[in-house]
N, C-alpha and C positions, 0 to 999 in steps of 0.2 A: 466382558462377553459371557462370562460364566453365569451370572445372574440371568442374562437374557436367554441363554440356552436352557437353564432350569425352568424358567417361565414358559418357554416355547415347548419343551417336552411335556410339561404338565398339560398345556393347552392342546397339543397334538393328540395326546392319549385321551383327553376328555372328548375331543372332536371325533376321534375314532369310535368311541363308545356311543356317542350320539348318532353317528352314521349307522352303526351296527343295529341299533334299535329300530331305525327307520327301515333298513334293508330287511331285517328279519320279519318285520310286520308284513312287507310286501311279498317276501318269500313264502310266508304262510297263507296269505290271503289271495295272492295272485295280482297281476298288474297288466295293464294294456301296454303293448309294445309299439313304439313309433319308430319309423325308419328315417334317419337323418339324411341330409343331402349327400353325404359321403357313403350312403348305403349301409351304415352301421346302426344297430339298434340303440334306442334310449328308452328309459322308463321313468315314471314318477319317482321310483326309488333312487335313480341316479341324481335327478334334479333336486329332490328334497334333501337328500343326504349332503349334496354339495352346499346347499344354502345353510344347512345346520353347521357344517364344518366352517364355512366362511364366517358365520357370525361369531363362533367361539374364537377362531384364530385372530380375527380383526380386533376383538375386544382385548385379547391378551397381549397382542403385539401390533398396535395400531400403526407403527412406523413401517411395517412390512407390506410389500405388495403381495398379491395373490394371483396365481395363474392356475385356473381350474379347467378340467376337461369339458364341463358343460357351459360355463359362463365366461370362459376366456381369461385374459389377463387385464388387470386394472393398471399395472405399472411394473414392467420387468426391469426397470433401471434403478430401483431402490437398493440400498445396501443389503437389506434382507428381502428374500422372496420365497413365499410359500409355493410349493408345487403340489397340486391336489388332483387325484383321480378318485372320486367318491365311490365308484363301483367299477373297478378294473376287472374285466371279464363279464361284461353284460351279456355277451352271447351265451356264456355258460349259465348265467343267472336265468335267462329266459327259457333255456332248455332244461332247467331243473338239475343242473350239474353244480355241485358245491364248490367248484374251483374259481371263486371270485373273491375280491378283497377290496379294502379301502387303503389307498396309498397316500400318505402325507409326508412331505419332505420339506426341509428348509435349506435354502442357499444363503450363504453370506459372501458377498462380493464375487459371485460366480462359482463358489465352491460349496459342495454339498456337505452340510455339517450335522444334520439330524434326519432321522427317518423313523416312521411308524408304519407298520404293515399289519393290518387287521383282517382276519379271515373268519367272520363270525360263525358261519355254518360249519366250516372245517374245524373250528375250535382252537385257533391259535392267534396270538398277537405277539409280534416281535417289534423291538425298537432298539435304536442305537443313537448315541451322540458321539461325535468325533473325539477320539482320545479316551473314551470311557468304556469301550467294549460293547458287545451286542447281547441282547437278552430275549429269551422266549418265556413269556408269562412270568417275568421276574427272575428267571434262572439264567446265568451266563451261558453262552454257547460259543463254540469254536469250530472252525472248519477242520476236516480230517487232515492227517499228516501224509496222505497218499502222495507218493513221489514217483511211482512207476506207472506209465500209461497202461501196462498190461493188468494192473490192479484197479484201474479207475472205472467208475461209473459215470456215464455221460448222459445228460438229458438235453433234448432239443425242444424248442418252443415254436414260435412262428419263424419258419425258414423258407417260405415260398420264394422270396427274391433270391435266396442263395442257390436255389436249384438251377438258375440260369446264369450263375456266376462261375468263373474259373475255379473258385475255391470249393465248389461242390465235391470234386474228386478228392481234394485234401480232407474235407470233412468225412468222406467215405473211408479214407485211410485211417483217420482217428477212430472212427467207429469200429473198423475191422481190428485195429490193434488194441482196443480197450477191453476191459473185462465184461461190460454189458452196456446196453443202450436202452434208454427209456425216453418217454415224451411227456413228462409231468406238466410242463407249461405253466403260464401265468405266475402268480406268486409262489406256487407250490415248490417248484424246483429250487428257487432261491432260498426258501426256508430250509429245505433239505440240505442244500449246500452249506448254509451258515451253521447248521447244527451237526455237521459231520457225516451226513447220510448219503452224500453225493459229492462228486469231485469236479465236474465241469458242466457248465450251462452254455449253450450256443443258441443265439437268436439273431435273425437278420431283419426282422420287421417289427420294431417297437417304436415308441416315442418316449421322451424323457419322463412324462407323467406316469408311465407304466412302471418305470424302474428306478426312479430317483431315490425313493426311500430304501429300496432293496439294495441299491449300491452302497449306501451308508452301512446298512446292516451287515452285508457280506464283508465289506472292508474291515469293519470293526471286529468281525469274528475271525480276522486273520487271513481272509481271502484276497484275491486280486480281481478287480472289476473294471473292465475297459470295454471299448467297442471292438469290433472285429479287426481293426487296424492297430489296436493297442493304445488308443487315445482315452484319456479320462472322460467320464460322462459329463455332458453339458447340455444346454438347452436344445442343441441341434442333434443330439445323439439319436441314431436310428437302429443300432445293432448292439449286441452284447456278447462278450466273451468273459465269463466269470468262472473262477475255479480256485483250487488250492494253488499256492505259489508255484510248485513244480509242474503241475499238470497244465496250468494256464500258460507257463513259459513254453512248454513243449507244443501246445496247441497253437500259440501265437506264431511260432516259427513256421509251423507247417502251413498255416492259413495265409501267412503273408508272403511266403516265398513259393507257395504252390507245391511244395514237396509232399509226396504221398508216403514214401518210405524213408525212414531215418535209422 
């Protein structure tokens, strides 16, 4: 498996670079926005980037299936499965906000083993392979050692569903008892968490393509990455609770038992 992961990492990084060149071209020149059936935007940048990624990944690891944001899944039952979001954060992209990225992850028998997160305008690329640590532009990164909620920085992303959930009050308690709250969103708060600049990320409205690569990166940086119920990420994941080990544990208890004060 080691040789396969070496090949896969090289291909994923090459694919991320190819996508970055396409995305940056449209970022500079502008692009028409199309609204999909689910009322979300898509552009030629999304579609062309995914096609470029698919070509590189398929050539490098032809035995793997590919599940992409724009062109769906060819086969999710294979031993290896690529998970691809060519332009995560299209709404940011079309509104000229640089918080968007390319997300490429690899699953092996249902477990995430590799992730590449590339944010070309923001100027960062992170990657990780299971058991090998996490890296930012080639330099190793590690989550913070923050252990007390009173010292923690929390970031929320998409939490619309959570506002109608019994856990909303628990989240409010976490925010009240923390050091500070921010809403970096998208790839950005996961990058900050993995490199020790943030302590907890909470999201209730995501899909696996948004966060698969980031889950590998945060975990390999020493963090804990689950959904809001504490389950490991999988193809059906729709929420995220990610943080330093101590802060994640505290947040999980509060969110799962509804406790506001502890």
